[in-house]
C-alpha positions as CSV (number, residue, x, y, z in Angstrom):
1,M,0.0,0.0,0.0
2,F,2.8,2.4,0.9
3,A,5.6,2.7,-1.7
4,L,9.1,3.2,-0.4
5,M,10.9,6.0,-2.1
6,Y,14.5,5.5,-3.0
7,E,16.6,8.6,-2.8
8,P,20.2,8.1,-4.1
9,A,23.0,9.5,-1.9
10,P,24.2,12.9,-3.1
11,V,27.2,12.6,-5.4
12,T,30.2,14.9,-5.1
13,G,31.8,16.5,-8.2
14,V,34.7,14.0,-8.3
15,E,32.3,11.0,-7.9
16,A,30.1,12.3,-10.7
17,L,33.1,12.7,-12.9
18,F,34.3,9.2,-12.3
19,R,30.7,8.0,-13.1
20,E,30.9,9.8,-16.4
21,L,34.2,7.9,-17.1
22,E,32.7,4.5,-16.6
23,C,32.2,2.1,-19.5
24,G,28.5,1.7,-20.5
25,I,29.1,-2.0,-21.0
26,C,31.2,-3.3,-18.1
27,G,30.7,-0.5,-15.6
28,N,34.4,-0.1,-14.8
29,L,36.5,2.9,-15.3
30,L,37.3,3.3,-19.1
31,C,40.3,1.2,-20.2
32,R,41.7,2.2,-23.6
33,S,38.6,4.3,-24.2
34,V,37.0,4.2,-27.7
35,T,34.4,6.8,-28.8
36,L,32.0,5.8,-31.6
37,S,30.6,8.2,-34.2
38,C,27.4,8.4,-32.1
39,M,29.6,9.9,-29.3
40,H,29.2,7.0,-26.8
41,T,32.5,5.9,-25.2
42,F,33.4,2.3,-24.1
43,C,36.4,0.2,-23.2
44,R,38.1,-1.0,-26.4
45,D,37.8,-4.7,-25.3
46,C,34.1,-4.2,-24.4
47,I,33.1,-2.6,-27.7
48,V,35.1,-5.2,-29.8
49,T,33.3,-8.0,-28.0
50,A,29.9,-6.3,-28.4
51,R,30.5,-5.6,-32.1
52,A,31.1,-9.3,-32.6
53,Y,27.4,-9.8,-31.9
54,T,26.0,-6.6,-33.5
55,K,27.4,-3.6,-35.3
56,R,25.1,-1.2,-33.4
57,C,26.0,0.9,-30.4
58,P,25.0,-0.9,-27.2
59,L,23.4,2.2,-25.8
60,C,21.6,4.1,-28.6
61,H,21.5,1.3,-31.2
62,A,22.9,3.6,-33.9
63,V,25.1,2.1,-36.6
64,P,28.5,3.9,-36.2
65,H,29.9,4.9,-39.6
66,S,33.6,5.2,-38.7
67,D,36.3,3.0,-37.3
68,T,37.0,3.0,-33.5
69,R,40.2,4.6,-32.2
70,V,41.6,5.0,-28.7
71,V,41.1,8.5,-27.4
72,L,44.4,9.5,-25.9
73,A,43.2,12.7,-24.3
74,L,40.6,10.8,-22.4
75,E,43.2,8.2,-21.3
76,N,45.5,11.0,-20.0
77,T,42.6,12.7,-18.1
78,I,41.7,9.4,-16.4
79,D,45.4,8.9,-15.4
80,Q,45.5,12.4,-13.9
81,L,42.2,11.9,-12.0
82,L,43.4,8.5,-10.7
83,A,46.6,9.9,-9.4
84,L,44.7,12.5,-7.5
85,H,41.7,10.7,-6.1
86,K,42.2,6.9,-6.1
87,T,44.3,4.4,-4.2
88,P,47.5,2.9,-5.7
89,L,45.7,-0.5,-6.0
90,E,43.0,1.0,-8.2
91,V,45.7,2.7,-10.3
92,A,47.6,-0.5,-10.7
93,D,44.3,-2.4,-11.6
94,L,43.6,0.0,-14.5
95,H,47.2,-0.3,-15.7
96,A,47.0,-4.1,-15.6
97,R,43.8,-4.0,-17.6
98,R,45.5,-1.7,-20.2
99,I,48.5,-4.1,-20.5
100,A,46.2,-7.1,-21.0
101,S,44.1,-5.1,-23.5
102,D,47.1,-4.1,-25.5
103,A,48.5,-7.6,-25.5
104,H,45.2,-9.0,-26.6
105,H,45.0,-6.7,-29.5
106,R,48.6,-7.6,-30.5
107,G,47.6,-11.3,-30.4
108,R,49.5,-12.1,-27.2
109,V,48.3,-13.5,-23.9
110,V,49.6,-11.8,-20.8
111,R,49.1,-12.7,-17.2
112,S,48.0,-9.7,-15.2
113,P,50.9,-8.2,-13.2
114,V,48.6,-7.2,-10.4
115,P,47.2,-10.1,-8.3
116,D,43.5,-10.2,-7.6
117,R,42.1,-9.4,-4.2
118,F,41.6,-13.0,-3.2
119,T,45.3,-13.7,-3.8
120,C,46.2,-10.6,-1.8
121,V,44.1,-11.8,1.1
122,L,45.6,-15.3,1.0
123,V,49.1,-13.9,1.0
124,S,48.3,-11.5,3.9
125,I,46.9,-14.4,5.9
126,F,50.0,-16.5,5.2
127,I,52.3,-13.6,6.3
128,V,50.4,-13.2,9.5
129,F,50.7,-16.9,10.4
130,L,54.4,-16.9,9.4
131,L,55.1,-13.9,11.7
132,W,53.1,-15.5,14.4
133,G,55.1,-18.7,14.1
134,V,58.4,-16.8,14.2
135,W,57.1,-14.9,17.3
136,L,56.3,-18.2,19.0
137,L,59.7,-19.6,18.2
138,L,61.5,-16.6,19.5
139,R,59.3,-16.6,22.7
140,A,60.2,-20.3,23.3
141,V,63.9,-19.6,23.2
């Protein structure tokens, strides 16, 4: 009978800017951004995968009439914003995605240089237990 109203949290200027720099397909920060002739921008890998299914823009369904190219000015802007407002892990994640994207488009397979979060957690737990074991050994002596 009563409808709950959802009110989104207010967004700061920087958060709004980062939302504008998200890929319309994967939702991540743009990686090797490509702008179509309809002016929608996506990650290069995302749009290449989407265009394997249809030649239309995933957002407006227009048929782009030009080839896709990486927008270097946008890549540089993203790098500057990341350096100012994000953690080193987020910066490293984007750079790892760029390396993998570049290698994929050159026909090479590259393992990501940045470990995923699960691996980081496991390594952290291992280090804690290792240090605890060393502490116990030193305490016993």
